[in-house]
C-alpha positions in Angstrom: 51.1 16.6 95.0 50.6 19.3 97.5 51.4 22.1 95.2 48.6 21.0 92.9 46.1 21.4 95.9 47.1 24.6 96.9 49.5 23.8 99.7 49.8 26.2 102.4 52.8 28.8 102.5 54.5 28.3 105.6 56.2 31.6 105.7 53.1 33.7 105.5 50.5 33.9 108.4 47.4 33.8 106.9 44.0 33.6 108.5 42.1 32.1 105.5 43.6 30.0 102.4 42.1 30.5 99.0 41.0 27.5 97.4 40.9 26.6 93.7 40.2 23.5 91.6 41.9 23.5 88.5 42.3 21.0 85.8 46.0 19.9 87.0 44.4 18.5 90.2 42.3 16.1 88.4 45.0 15.2 85.8 47.5 14.7 88.9 45.0 12.3 90.3 44.7 10.4 87.0 48.3 10.1 85.9 50.5 10.4 89.4 52.6 7.3 89.9 51.6 8.0 93.7 48.1 7.4 93.2 48.5 4.5 90.9 50.4 3.0 93.2 48.0 3.6 96.1 44.9 2.3 93.9 46.9 -1.0 93.0 47.7 -1.3 96.9 44.2 -0.4 97.6 42.9 -3.3 95.2 45.0 -5.8 96.7 44.0 -5.2 100.1 40.4 -5.6 98.9 41.1 -8.8 97.2 42.9 -10.1 100.2 40.0 -9.0 102.9 37.2 -10.0 100.5 38.3 -12.7 98.2 36.8 -13.0 94.8 33.5 -11.8 95.5 33.0 -8.8 93.7 30.0 -7.1 95.7 31.9 -7.7 98.9 35.2 -5.9 97.2 33.0 -3.0 96.4 31.2 -2.9 99.8 34.6 -2.9 101.5 36.0 -0.4 99.2 33.2 2.1 100.0 33.7 1.5 103.8 37.3 2.3 103.4 37.2 4.9 101.2 33.7 6.9 102.3 33.2 5.2 105.7 29.7 4.3 104.5 28.0 1.5 102.4 27.6 2.0 98.9 23.8 2.5 97.8 22.1 0.2 95.5 22.8 2.2 92.5 26.7 2.7 93.4 26.7 -1.1 94.0 25.0 -2.1 90.7 27.2 0.8 88.6 30.3 -0.3 90.4 29.6 -4.0 89.6 28.7 -3.4 86.2 31.9 -1.2 85.6 34.0 -4.1 87.0 32.6 -6.6 84.7 33.1 -4.5 81.5 36.6 -3.6 82.6 37.4 -7.3 82.9 36.1 -8.1 79.8 37.9 -5.3 78.1 41.4 -6.0 79.7 40.9 -10.1 78.7 40.2 -9.0 75.0 43.1 -6.5 75.2 45.4 -9.3 76.9 44.3 -11.6 74.1 45.3 -9.4 71.2 48.4 -8.3 73.0 49.5 -12.1 73.6 49.0 -12.5 69.9 50.9 -9.7 69.1 53.7 -10.8 71.0 53.8 -14.3 69.7 53.8 -13.1 66.2 56.7 -10.6 67.1 58.5 -13.7 68.8 58.5 -15.9 65.5 59.6 -13.0 63.6 62.6 -12.4 66.0 63.4 -16.3 65.9 63.5 -16.2 62.0 65.8 -13.1 62.0 68.1 -15.2 64.6 68.3 -18.0 62.4 69.1 -15.9 59.5 71.7 -13.4 61.1 73.0 -15.8 63.8 72.7 -13.3 66.5 70.2 -13.2 69.6 68.5 -9.9 70.0 68.7 -9.2 73.9 65.4 -7.3 75.0 64.2 -6.6 78.1 61.1 -8.4 78.7 58.2 -6.2 79.9 57.0 -6.7 83.5 54.0 -9.3 83.8 50.7 -7.5 84.1 48.4 -8.3 87.1 45.3 -10.6 86.1 42.6 -8.5 84.4 40.4 -9.0 87.9 43.0 -7.3 89.6 43.5 -4.3 87.0 39.8 -3.7 86.7 39.7 -3.4 90.8 42.8 -1.1 90.6 40.9 1.2 88.2 37.9 1.2 90.4 39.9 2.2 93.3 41.6 4.9 91.6 38.3 6.2 90.7 37.2 6.3 94.4 40.4 7.5 95.5 39.5 10.6 92.9 36.2 11.1 93.8 35.2 14.4 95.5 33.7 12.6 98.5 37.0 11.2 99.1 38.9 14.5 98.7 36.6 16.8 100.6 35.0 16.7 103.9 31.5 17.8 103.9 
């Protein structure tokens, strides 16, 4: 992670470090297991501390990430994002459940024909859409310039 963000070289004494902003930094923040895990933990903390009140969750997220309250626009945008994301995740979850049900039916049919049971590992259960959406918001906050750079 530090390599992507120009980690200092400890062997050379240097009065001033060069800084750079490159695409790999943004990609690392989008795809890193560490960042995804931290975003999930952040979202769980918000749910625990603020309950199901989305506005309270967003306000707490801003306080924890940026040490300030969200502006009215930021609050409205974050709440709209959470609503859209929850709707999207619920729709995707319903489609996935229907596909899984169809696959299970087909597997049972094959088992009857062949007499062999297919031993597949079941995928890990996904978190509730509300928690997934909150995790997505937390990932965005952790990737925000305001979080990464000190003004």
